N, C-alpha and C positions, 0 to 999 in steps of 0.2 A: 470834731465840731459836729452836731447831729444834724443831716438834711430834714426838712420839713415833709418831702414826698418825692418821689422819681414823677421827673418831667420829660422822661421819654424814656425809648425801648433800651433793654442790653444789648448791642449790637457787637459782630466783629469789627476786628477792624479793617479787615477788606471790602466792607462796605459803608466804610464814613464817607467815600465820595458820594453815596447817596444820600443825605443828612445832611449838607452843608446848609448854616444855619438854623441846625435844628439841634436842641436838649436832646441828649443820647449818658447813658450810664456803658461804662469802660470796664472789661476786669482782664488785667495785663502786669506781664512781666519788667519789672523795670531794668535795662541794660544799665546805664549811667544818670547820675544826675550833676547836673554843674551847677555853680556856685550863684548863690544869689546875685542878683543885679540890681541896682539901684535905679530909678527914671526919674524926673522930675516934669511933676505938672501942675501947668498955672492953675487948675484948681481944686486936685486932692491934690495937693503935695508931692511928698516924695511916696513913690512906687516902687515895690518890690517882687523881684520877678526870677522863678526860678525855674528851668529848662530842662526836662526830662526827657529821655528814648525809651521808648516801649516797645512792645512785641505782644504776639499774641498768638494763636495756633496757628493762622489764616493768614498772616503779616506779621512777619520779622521785627522792621522795622518802624517808627509811627512817634510823631514830637506832641510831644504836650506841655505849654505853659502855663505853672502855676502864679496866681497872682496875687497869691497870702503869704504873709513870713512863717504864720505858725503852720499852716499845710506844707510849704520846701522843706521847710525842718523836719515833719515827719516820715520825710521818702528818702530809701537808700538805694543802693543798686543790690540787686537782687531780693529785690521786694516781691511777691505778688498779692496789689491792691485791688479797690475796686475805687473808682473815682465818680461819684454821682451827682447827674446834672452837668455835665463840662457840653460845650458850647463847640461845633465844626466848624472851621472856618476855613474859607480858603485864601489863599494870598499866591494871585499868578498860577502857576501852574501845581505849586504844592499846596497838601491840603493836610490840616494838622487840631488841635482840637485847645481848649483854652478855659479857665474857670471864670466863674463870673461871684458875685459876691453871696448863693445861695448854694453853692457847690460845695461837696463834700470829701475826704479822702478816709480808706479803710484799709487797716492794712491787713490782710488774710493771713499770709503765712510768708514766715520770715526765712531766710537764705538759708540759716543751722537749720532750722527744723524740716527743709527739703533732704538735706544732708544726714541728718538721724535719725529720719521716718524709715518706718518698715517699710511702707508701700502708700500709694494714693488715700486707701480709704482710712489709715491711721490721720493723713492731714485732714478730709474731712469732716470725719468724726469732731475737730473741735471746732468746727469754722459754724452758729450759726446764722445762713442763709437761707433762699426759697430754694428752693426745687432747680428753676432755670440760674438760678445763679451755681449753686449746690453743680450742675452738668458742667456749665464753662467753665470752673476753677479746675472740676476735674479734666478737662480739655489742655486745657492752661498746663498744669504741672505737666503732667505726661510729655508734651511738648517741650517743657522746660529738662526736665531730667532726659528725653533723649536728645538733648541739641549740647545741652552739658555747660552750660550759660552761669549756672547755679556754682560750681565746682571752680570757674575762673574768677567771678566774685571773690568768694570767701575766702578761697587763696591771696586774690589782693589784696583786700581787708588783712588778713593773717599779716601780711609780710611790710604794710602800713604799720602797725601797729607795733610790728619786733621794730621798725626801723624809731618811732618815738622811744622807748625805754632805752634805746643803747645809747650812750653817747659817746662810741670809737666805732671804729671801722674796722671789716672784718675782712682781709683778705680770700675768699673762698671765692668757686666759680659755681655761679649761678645757671640754673636751668631755664632755656625758654618758657617763657610764658606762650602757651597756643591760645591764639585769638580765634573767634570765630567769623572775627570779620575786623575790614580797616577800622569799623565805628569802637573797636573793643581798643583795639590800636590808639585810636586818637586820647582816649580817657585814660592812660595808662599816668595816674601821678607821679611815679615813681623811675630811677633809671634802671633799666633793666636788659632784658632779648629778650624779643620776644618773635614768634613765627607766625602768617597766616597765608591766605589765597587769596590771588589777587590776578587780575589781567591788566596788561603794561596800556596804558594811554598815550601817549607823549613823551617824549625824550627833549627838556628844555636847557640849552646849552645861553648864557648869560654873556653878555657883552657893555662893560659898563661906559664903553666909546660909538654904540652905536646909535647910526640916526635914526632920523624917522623910515628916511628909507628903504637901512636897513634894517628894521627890526623883524622881519620875515625869516632871518637868520637864526634866530632862535629857535625854531619850531623845525627839529629834521624832522621827523615825518612830512612837513611840507618840501624841503629841499629835497628829500631823494625819491623824487616820482614828479621833478621839473624836468623839461628838457633843455638841452645846453648845456654848455662847460658850468659847475659851480665849484668852490672852495671848499666843499665841504672836509677835506684830512686837514687843510688850513686850518679851520678854525674848530675842530676837534683835539689836535696834535698840537702840544705846544712843548718846550724847554721845562724839564723841572729833577726834583727828587724821586728816584725809582724806589727809593725804600721809604719817605713816608709822603711824597704823593703831592708835593707841593710845589704850584707853580714856578719859576725862579723869574720870568721873562718879565713882561709889560702884566697891567693891571688887568685880570682876568674873569671879571666880574664880579656878583654880589652876593654869591655864594656863602661866603665865611667874611665874620666882621671886620676882620684885622686886612689892610689891602699894601701891610706892606711885606718886604722878601723876608722870612726867617730867617735868622742868621745859625742858629742854630738845628742839626737833624733829630729832631727827638728819638729817632725810631737806630740810630746808629750809634755801632759803641766808642768812636772817635769825634762826634759829632758832627761830621762835616757830611755835606750832602755828595751825593753818588747823580752826577751831574748826566742825563739822557733826554731822549725823549719820551713824554709821555701824555698820558690822556686828559685833556684836561679835565677839573669837577664838573660832574654836571646833576643834575635832576631829573630822576626817572619818574614822571608819575603813573601811578599803578589805582585800580580802582575794583570796586563791587558795588552791589545795590546798595550799599549804606551810605558811601561815601569815598573820594577819592583824595590821597596824601603823597606828597614829593620825597623822593627818596633818596637822598644823597649820596653820590658813587664815585670814588676816590680811583686813581691809578690800580690798583693789584686786582679790585673790584670787576672793574671794568674790561678787564684781562679776563677775568673768568666769564663774563658775559660775551665776552667776543670769542669763545672757542681758545684761551689761552696764548691767543695774535697780540704780538708785542703793541707798543705806539712803533717804535722804531721799525720794524719789518712791514706795516702799511704805511709809514711814510716813504722808506727807503723804494719801493715800487711802486705808490705813488709820484715820485719825484722822474723818476724814471718814464713810465709813460705819459709824462705832463712833458718833457720832452722828446718823446714818439711824436706828441702830439701837435706840440711847436715846430717840430721839424718837416710833419705833414702840411703844415700852413705856409710854412715859408719855401717847400718844392712846388707847392700848385702856387704861390706868387710868382718864383720864378719861374714854373713852366708857363704862367700867363703871358709875363713881360719878353719873355726870349720868341714865344711864338707873333707878337705884336710887332717885334724888332727885325726876325727873319725876311730875308728875299730871297727867297725859295720859289719854286713852281708850288703848285699846289697839289700834288702827287706830293713830293718830300713834305708838307706843310700837314698833311695829313695825317702822316705815319710817324711825324715825330714825336710828337706829345708821346706816345704809347711806348715808346722807346727811353723816352726819357724817363717815363713813370718809374717804369722797370727799373731802369738803371740807379734812384734815386731813392728807392724802398727801402726804408730800415730793414733791417735782419730781423733785428730782436721782436719777439711776439709779446704783444702787450696780454695776450690769455695767458702765458707762461706755458713752463709745463712740467714734469714729476718731481725734475731737478730743481727748477727752479720755480714754483708756484705763484702765481699774482696773490699775493695775501690783500693788497688794496681793495681789488674786486672781491676776492672772499669777504673780505669784511663788509662791503656793502651788501651782500647779499645777505647778512648774518643780521645786518642793521635791518633792512627791508623784513627781514621774517620778521627779529621782534615787534614792531612796527605795524604788522595786518592788524590795524583796529575791528573791532569786533571778529574777529573773524580767527583767532588763537586762543587756545582753551585755556584755563586759569593754570599759573605759576606760584612755587610755595616759597613765599619770602624769608628769609630771618635776616632780622635789624638789630640796631641796637638804637637805643631811648636815651636820650641825653635831654631832660627833661628843661634844663637851662637853656636852653638855644630854642628860637623857632623853626618852624617850617621849613621856611626857603634858608636858611644857614643851619644846618642837618640835624634836626631835630631826630629826625629817621636815617639812618645811615645804613645802605645797602650794609649786607656781611655775607651770603652767597643766595641762590637762587638755584631751583629746582623744579624740574619737571616732574612733576606725580606720577604714579603708577595706579589707574584703578582701576577697583574690582566690584564687585557686584555688591560687597557690602562697605564700601565707603573707600576714600582714598590711602594707598600704603605710603 
């Protein structure tokens, strides 16, 4: 589809905000292309739209909507394309581009060409474009090669092709796919393992029976810094199987579709559950500059997040501290009642409360000691450290992707998390 002419300048994506409402030309790399969506219009009938996410050397991620069916079928992840005569629009605080009836799309470089070529000059030699476009193409290709986005897209295409050719499953250990952003994780179309870097934003603990007044309980970051006594440990810990991580008590939320207690343990040799206190399954929301996704966390992985502190240790220290806390309240109440009913002189009344408080003060130390550390307090400190929103550095996450589930039901399940060690040339 050839355009009549250029109705605007060739711009960098970083300057798109200065051209809202105008027609421009974009030379970009395609990160992902979403399936064609259908919309019904009373005037124009059925409309077809393809959403693509692109980037260049000035801005890593930018959204473009293609409203022509033939144009949507021409673009694939890993291509370097030239979008001609597209309009920059604003939706709230979001800026994106969309095609019109006289827009066109030209694929300049395919992903296999990027991998097989000897250098940038070889790719530019086969492109019949002007000097301005050629210089922009050079910058985009160098940026793509530097970030390694093409390698990921080609490997993913080959993996999907092999899956279509086979009609049997082979038990083989697949290596994790290294993704440069959460956006790439979201567009993975096959079940696999993946690694990426991101920040922790929120910890979500769902409840099926939460009332309107209790909705704040599901957001752990808001409760950690609330003054007063709260039951965060009681909501976080439940009775369950330490092998499969399934809660065996009351309904625990909508993280998984099955609401009934599993009859057999899938990870036990005798199919019997090993009952103990476990961490209730929760969602750990992580984010980067491109997107935010929830990671499904089970009991075993939760123990890794909390420095190998089991739920039983936390709950035991919590109940001990709760008893001491209740004892202090009861002592204060008894002391106040005895002062009001005492019929003694003022000197005895002034000295009595101090003596009674000393004798009734619990001997146990809530802070813990070296032999008996207070795991509940340590666990709370770790939670607060993890949820320092906007202050922590990025972490490396390894997940399993199950495309048969949605995001809130465990599509991305956390396997491990580590803190990378950075050098001058990048993370180790």
